[in-house]
N, C-alpha and C positions, 0 to 999 in steps of 0.2 A: 591724918584725915584728909589733907589736901590731895595727896596722890590717889587715894581711893576714889575720890569723886572724878578725878581726871580719867582714871581707867574706865569709868562707866560711860565716858563719852564715846560716841561712834567715831569710826576712823575718818569719816569725812571731815568730821570736825578737825752786863758782861763782865763783871769782875769775877776772878776765879781764886780759890783758896779758902782757907778757914777764916771766917769772920765771926767773932763772938756775938752773942745775942745783945750784949750791952753796946757794942759798937754799932750794930744794926739799928738799935733804937735811937742812938745818938745821931745817926747820919740819915735817918729816913725823913723825907719831906713829902708834901702833897704832890701826887702825880696827876698831871692834867690830861687824863685820857677819858673821853666820854664813853658811856655805855655803847655797846655795839648796836648800830641801827642799820636798816635796810637802805640800799642805795637806789636812787631813782635816776634812770638814764636821762641825760639831756636830750632835747629834741635834735635829731641828726640834721645836718645841713642838707640843702637840696642837692641832688645829684643829676647828672645828665642821664637821659634814657640809655639803657644798656641792654645788651643781648641777654637772654636767659642763661642761667648757669650751665656750664658744660661739664662733661665728665673730666675730672682731673683739675678743675678750677680751684677746689679746696685742696690744701696739702694733705698728704697721707698722715695718719695718726703718728704721733711722736716716735721716731725711730729709736730714740734713746731709752725707751721703756726697758727696764731690766729688773731682775728679781731682787727682792729685799735682801740686804746683806746685814751683817752684824760685826761691830768692832769687838775684838778680843782683849784689847788693852788700850790704855791711854796713848802709848807710843804709836800704835797703829793708827789711831784717830788723828794724832798730831801729824804724823807723816802723810796721811791722806790729804790733809789740808795744805801742808807746806810744800809737798812735792808735785803740786799741780794736778794730782788726781782729783782733787776738789779745790774749791776756792773759798777763802774766808774773807770776811769784811776787814777793813783797815781801821786800826785804832786811831782815833782822832788826835792823839798826842803820844809822845814818847813815854813809856812807863816810868814812873818815879816812885819815890817813897810814899806818895799820897795815894797810889794805887796798889792794892794787894798783889803781890807776885803770884802768878798762876802756880798752883801746887795741888795736883790731884790728891785727894785724901779718901780714906775709908770712912764709911758711916759708922757711928756708934751702934753697938749691938742693941737691937730691939727698938731703935728710935724711928725707923722707917723701913717699910717692907717694899723693896724694889722688885718688880716682876720682869724677869728677862723675857725677850720675845719667844724663847723656846718653851717657856713655862705656860705649859698649857693651863584723940578722943573725939569721937564724932559728935556733931551736934544732933540732938535727938529729933528735931523737927525743923522745917523750913528749908529754904534754898538760898544759895548764894553763888555769885559768879566766880569764875576762875580766870587765870591768865589765858588769853587767847593763844593756843599752842598749835603747832603744825601736826604733831604725831600723838595719837592717843597714848597716854601712859608715860609720855616723855615731857616733863615739866620744863619750863624755860624761866630763866632769871628775869625778874622785872623789878620795878621800883615800888610796886604795891602788891601785897598779898593779904588775904583774909581767910579765917577759918569759920566765918559765920558769926563769931562772937567778938573777936578782936580784929583790929586792923593794924597792919604794919606798913610803913611807908618811908621811903628815902626822900629827904628834903635837901635840895641844893647840892646833892652829891656828897654831903659831908655828915649827915645826921640821920639816924634811924629813929622814928617815932613809933611808940607802941600805944595804941588807943583802945579804950573800951568803945566798941562801935555803937553802943546804944541801940542795938537792934530790937530790944524789947521795949525800951523807953528812950526816945531820942534825947531827952533831957539828961540822960545818964552818959551821953557821949563825952569823953574827956581824954586828955593825954594822961597816961599812966606813968610813962618813963620815956627816956630818950638815951640813945647811945651816940656819942659825938666822936668823930674822927678828925682831929686837927691835922694829922699827918697822912691823910689818904684821900682818895677819891673813890666813892662807892659805885660799883657797876651793877649790882643786883642783889636780891635776897631770895631765899627759899625757906619753906616751912617743912618740918618733918611730917610724916603721915599722921601722927597723933597730935600734931600741933604743939609738942612740948619743946622743940628745938628750933632755933632760928639760925640759918647760915647767912653770913654777910660776906660778899666777895668784892674785892676792889684792888686798887693799885697804889703803891707808894714808889718813891725812887730814892736811891742812894746817891748823894752828891759828893763828888771829889773835886776839891779846888786845886788848881795848878799853882805851884809856888812862883812868886815873882822874884827873880834873882837880884835885880837892882832896884830896890825900893826908893832910891833917891832920884831915879830918872823920872821924866815926865810920864812915862808909860805906867808908872805905879799909881797914877791917879785914876787909871781905868781899871774897873773891876776885872780880876783875872778870869779867864775862861774856866769852865768846869765840864766834867763828864758825868752823865747820868746813867745809872743802871737801874732798870725797872725792877720792881719787886711786886709779886702778886700775893695777896693774902686771902685766906679763908678762915673766918672766925665763926665758931659755933657757940651760941648762947643757950643756956638752960632757962626756959620760960616758966618754971614752976611758980615763981612769983613774978607776975607781969610788971609789977611796980619796981622790981629790982632784979633785972636779968643778970645772970652770972655767966662769965666767960668759961665755957667748958673745955674748949680746945682752940689752939691757935696754930695755924700752919702758914708758912711763908716760903716762897720760892722765887729765885731770881728770874727775871723776865716779865713781860707784859701780859696782863689778862687779855685773852682773845674772846672767849665765849665759854658757855657751860650749859649743862643740862642736869636734870635730876630724875632718876628712875628709882621707884620705891624710896628708900632712905639714903641712896648713894648719889652724891654729887660728883659729876665728872667735869672737871675744869680743864680748859686748854690754855696753856701758857706758852708764849713764844719768846725767843731770845736770839739775837744775832750771834753767829759764830764769828768771833774775833781772833785775830792773830796779834798777840802781844809779844814782841821781841822773839819771834819764832816759837812761841808757846801758845797753844790754843785754849781758850776758856772752856769750862764745863758748867752746866747749870748747877746752881747751889740750892741746897735745901737748908732751911733754918728751922730747927725743931728744939723747942724748950731752950736749953742753955748751950746748944751746940750748933755748928754749921758744917756742912760737908757737901762734897760734890756727888752728883748722880754718877753711878758707875758706868764707864764706857761700854761695858758688856750689855747694858740695858738700852743702848742706842742703836736703832736700825737706820739704814741709809740705802740710797742707790747712787750710782754715778750719774750726776745730774749735769745738764748743759748750762745750768744757771750760773750767773756770775758771782753769786754769793749763796751762803747757806744760813738757815736759822734752825735752832732747836725747837721743835714743837713737841711739848710734853703733855701727856694726858694724866691727870691726877684723879684718883678715886678715893673719896672719903665718905665713910658712913657717919652721917651727922647725928644719928640716934645713939650709936654705940661708940663712946669716946675711947673705949679700951682697944678697939680694932685699929691697927696701924694703917695709915694711908698706903696706897700702892701707886706705882707710876710706870709708864713706858714712854720713851722718847724716840722721835723720828727726826733725822737730820734731812731737811728738805729746803726748797725755796721758801719765800715768804708765804704765809697763810692768808688766803683771801676770803674763803667761805667755808661753811661747815653744815653738814646734815647729820642728824642722829636718829637712828631707829632704836627699837628695844634691844637690839643685839649688836649694833655696830655704830661706830663713829666714822664718818667719811670727811676727810679734810682735803680741801682743794688748794693747790699751789699753782699760780700762773707760771708758765714757762714760755720764754721767747727765744726762738731760734731764727736762723736765716730763712727757714722754710715757712715760718708763720708763728701764730700764737696758739698755745696749747694749754690745757689744764691737766696737771699731774694730780691724780686722785689716790689717796692713801686710805685703806680700810683698816681700822683698829677694832678688833673684837672686844666686846665688853660683857662681863658677867659678874656683877657686883664688884668685888675687889680684884677680879682677874682681868688683866688687860693684855692684849697681844696684837702687835702689828702684823697683819696677815697678808696683805696684798697691795699692789700698786699698779695703776693703769694710767691711760692717757687718752684724751679726746681733743678734737680741734675746737678752739674757741674757749670762752669763759662764761660761767653762769653769772646772773645778775644778783642773785641772793639765794637764801636757803630754800625758798619755795621753787627754785629751778631744779631741785633735786628730790629724789624719792627712792624708796626701796619697796619692791613689790614682788612677791613670789620668788624670793631669792635673787632677784636681779636689781641692779642699781640703775636708775634712769636719770638722765641729766639733759637739760636744755641749755644751749650755749649760743653765744653770738661772737662774731669776729669780723675783721675787715680783710678783704682780698683785693688784689689788682686784677681787673677783668677788662675785656674788650668792650668798647662802646662805639656806636656809629653816629655820625652826623647825618643831617638830612640829605647830603649829597653822596652818602655812602662811605665817607672817609672813616677809617678805623683808628681809634686812639685808646689809651689806657685810662681807666678810671678806678678810684677806690670805692669799693662797695661793701655794704654791711650784709652779712649772711647769717641766718639763724638755722640751727640744726638741733636734732634730738638724737641721743645715743642711748642704747641699752647695753649694759655690761653684766657679765655673769659674776659669780662669787669670787672668781680669780681676777676680776676687773679686766677681762678681755672683752672687746666689743663684739657683741653677737647680733646687733641690729642697729640700724641708723636711718634717719630721715634727714638728709643734708640739703641745705639751701631751699627750705620750703617757703621762705619769704625773703625777697631781696630788697635792699635799699631802705629798709625800715628797721628802727631800733626795737629791741626786745624790751618790753615794759612790764609784763606780768606773766607768770606761769603758775599753774596749779595742777598737780597730778591727782587724779581720783580714780583708783582702781584701774580699770582697763582703758581709761581715757586720760587725756592731757589737754588742758585748756591754755591757750597762749594768746597774748595780746601783743601786737606790734603797733608801731605808730610812726607816721611821717606827716601826713596831712589829714588822714582819716584813721579810724580805729578798726583794723582787721582783727576780729575775734575768731580764733581757729579752734576747732575741735579735732584732736589727733586721736585716731583709733590705735590703741596700744594692745589690743587683744592678741595680736601675734607679735611677741617681743622681737622676733628676728626681722620683722618688716613693718614698722610703724608707718602709718599713712594719714594724710589729711582726709578727714571725713566730711567736714563742713566748714564754711567760712561766712562771716557776717561783716559787712562794712558799715560803720556808723561814725558820726562825728566824734572827735575827742579820743580819749584813751582811758584805760583802767590801769593803775599801777599796783593794785592789790585785788585778788580774787578770793572770795570767801564762800565755801559751800553752804548753801541754805538747806538743801535736801539733795536727794539723788539726782534730781532733774533741774535744779535751779542753783544759780550762783549770783552773788552780789559783787559787783565791780565798783571800785571807788577810785576816782582819778580826776581828770580835768577835761573840760571842753572850753577852748579858748583860755580865758583867765579865770574861769569859775569852776568851783568844785562840782563834780558830777557823780551821781549815784546811778548805777545801771542794774537792772534785774534781767538776767539771761535765762531763757528757757532752753535746755539742752536735751529735752526728752527725745527729740529727733536729732541724732548726731550729725545727720547729713544736712540739716537745715536749722541751725541755731537761730534764735530770735532774741531781740531786746524787747521784752514785753512792757517795760516801764523804765522811766528815768526821772531823776529829780535834779534840778540845777539850783544851787545856792547863789542867788543873785548878789551882785556887788561889783565894785570896780575890780577887785581881786579877792577871790575867796579860796580857802584852802582848808585842809585838815591834816594833822600829823598822822592820822590813821592811814592815809594813803601811802605812807612810806614806813610807818612803824605799826605793824599789826597788833602790837600789845595795847594800842590805844583804841582798838576796834572791839566794841562790846555788843554781843547779841544775846538776848534772853529768849530761848526757844519756847519757854512756857507762855510768855506774854507776846511773843513775836515782835519784841521791841529792839530796835537798833539804836545804839547810842554812840555818837562820835564827837570828838572835839571839833569845833568849827571856828575859823577866824574870818572876819569880813572887813576888808579895807574899802573905804569910799574914796574915789578919786574925783578931782575936778579937771575938766578938759579945758585947756587954754583956748580962749576965744579968738586967736589970731593964727595966721599961717605966715611963716618966714622962710625965705629961700626956697619956696616951692614945696616945703615939707608939709606933711599932714599935721593936724592939730595933735599936740603931745599932751601927756598927762603930767600933772605936778604932784606935790606932796598930798598925803591923805588928809581929808577933812574930818573923817571919823573912823573909829575902830570899834568892832564888837568881837568879843571872844567868849566862848562858853561851849555848851554841848547842845546838839540837836537830838531830839528823841523822835524816832519814826516808828510807826506801825508798818510792818512789812507783810504784805499778803501776796501770794503768788498769782492771784487773780486780779487784784486791784492795784498792786504796786506799792509805792511809798506814800504814806500819809504822815505829814508832820503833826505830831501830837503836842509838842511843846519845846521850849528852850529854857535852859538853866545857865545862869552866869554867876560868877562870884564878884564881878566888878560892879560897883554901885553906879547907878545912872548910866549904864553902859550904852543905852540906845543913843545918847548924845555925847558919848565919850569922844573927846578930841584925841587925835593921835599923839600929840605931844604930852597930853595929860596921862595917857595910858602908859607910854614908855617910861615916864618919870615916876608915876605914882602907883600904877596898877599891874605892872608886868609880873609881880610876884603872885598875883591871883589868876594867872592864866592856867586854865584847867588842862592838865596833862593826861589824867586817867579818870576813868569812872568805873564803878562797880555797884552791884546791888546785893542787898541782904533782905530776903523776903520782899516787902513792898517799899523798901527805902532805897533811893538812889543816892549814892555817895560820889561826890566829885572831889578830886584831889588836885591841889596846886601846891606850890612851894610855900604858900602862906596860910592855907586853910584846908580843912576837911569840912565839907558842907553836906548837910542831909536835906533831901527834898523827897516829897511823896512821889512814888512812881505812878500814882493814879491821877492826881491833879497837879503835881509838880509844885505844890505849896512848900514854902520854906519851913523846915522842922527845927533845925539847929545849926549852929556854926561852932567849929572848934578851931581856934586860931593857933597857928604854929609859929614859933619865934624864928 
């Protein structure tokens, strides 16, 4: 039921060898990797005035671009790495009996379906919010999901709680069950279309201790070093009885969870693992299935001859979470490390930064997806790197990407002297289905960091920042010649742009040290305007929604915007020393909760109310907050009908969306 509602939204909106399952369980520990978040660029340092960009100032697209190749055997892959055709990472210690010797193996029949690169209950009434996603029909893993009747949430990265949401009667809200992971860190959850299955994704690691040869020496008093091999797991639970969920299937693969998406009932998980050289033998990714462990077949691994200094295995796993009888499928690409990912209904695009003597590039890999069928299909390259997933988009068969990079360029002093200066350059590229560049807009803004990007049909909206916020409208109607249509300069910057309708966007970011909301009117692409803004006052104010869009909640029916907000109050020191300006000291107070706005394209932002889970929060002292109340900091909000749910690590709280009155509290252990 979850995916069906998503589809209705408009588009605007390293060990190798056989390890038995018993050994895996015995050696798995908690893996400390946080869920994937969006990066926020730091403010670039001031630069001397420089001359405009000249032809040839940016390096040409990566000359190392080559067609996708395939290994035919383990020996070919091993020789590729060892003979300097490719380069593998270095094992941090000499292999020993504590590390399994590399030994490529065959998979048990029927346990896992590898795809080689050549192989081609709905709620009756009411409304409820969904995870804020980038592409309609492509769900994203988050820490909270709901089907309008039940609520599922990850707490402290280790426990999944299943609650009766109490949408009909708030007093019925209660914890029904919980799933605890003592040996793992949870990255996100998904619900099947009919709400009958829950997929939990996360990381574990396998720990191998090195032997201490001389235990009588003083060095034996020091804990021996160890080597970690990340393991990614996907567990699917049958929710027929919400009070007692049953594990329906369990899939584990060596490597670290990078990201995932879900289309219909198929979860696509991306797992990365460093390519290591152990005593002249190269590792392969390991699949753990039921009572067996086996390597991914080398014939299912694609690659190019990369200029990178090291390789990683980037594997895409497809699992039908509704049908446990359908075997998972996979395809693997050997590339540089994975930095960003964009997923459409038909393709996964994975970006790998590449550094050469000519500059910084992004190698882009396209993997076609069609339920269980996966196929690595194309590879391309552009100058610079994207800042996050919103810097990428697929439209009319083309892939579009906004990047930023640093170049050395000429600058002049007041007396005409010429010198070299490092400059930040932002560009937009359009690539076809084969990932060949067919259009580009290079260097449209110099000396300013790229802070936010949003593609919408034939337009792209870009925010850069140095001292003011240039908001750009890029005309993408001609994919071979994108061009700047309009520019707006305003104080501050936006780090996330959210489409409100065809002609308006909400920007969330900063102005000085305060949280700023902007409403942009782009009905005239040549003259965009900021029609309204709202500043959250305080010594330092912020919102996780500015860098984690999953925390951004907008209700189109009520035109309500709900975001977590934190407010720090500072005291200015009343004296000046050594000629310095008055400085700030520790916080006097701290407030955290959610702000609820009514957003109107004519009148702007109207603050309707505030909700917090921290008692006496208006006078909360900072030291009291950090020691007593941090577990009640609201990370997510959602709504079911007219009830607002705020979720922290310590509580699910219900408030009215009409008058924000407290309706119920459900404490989480």
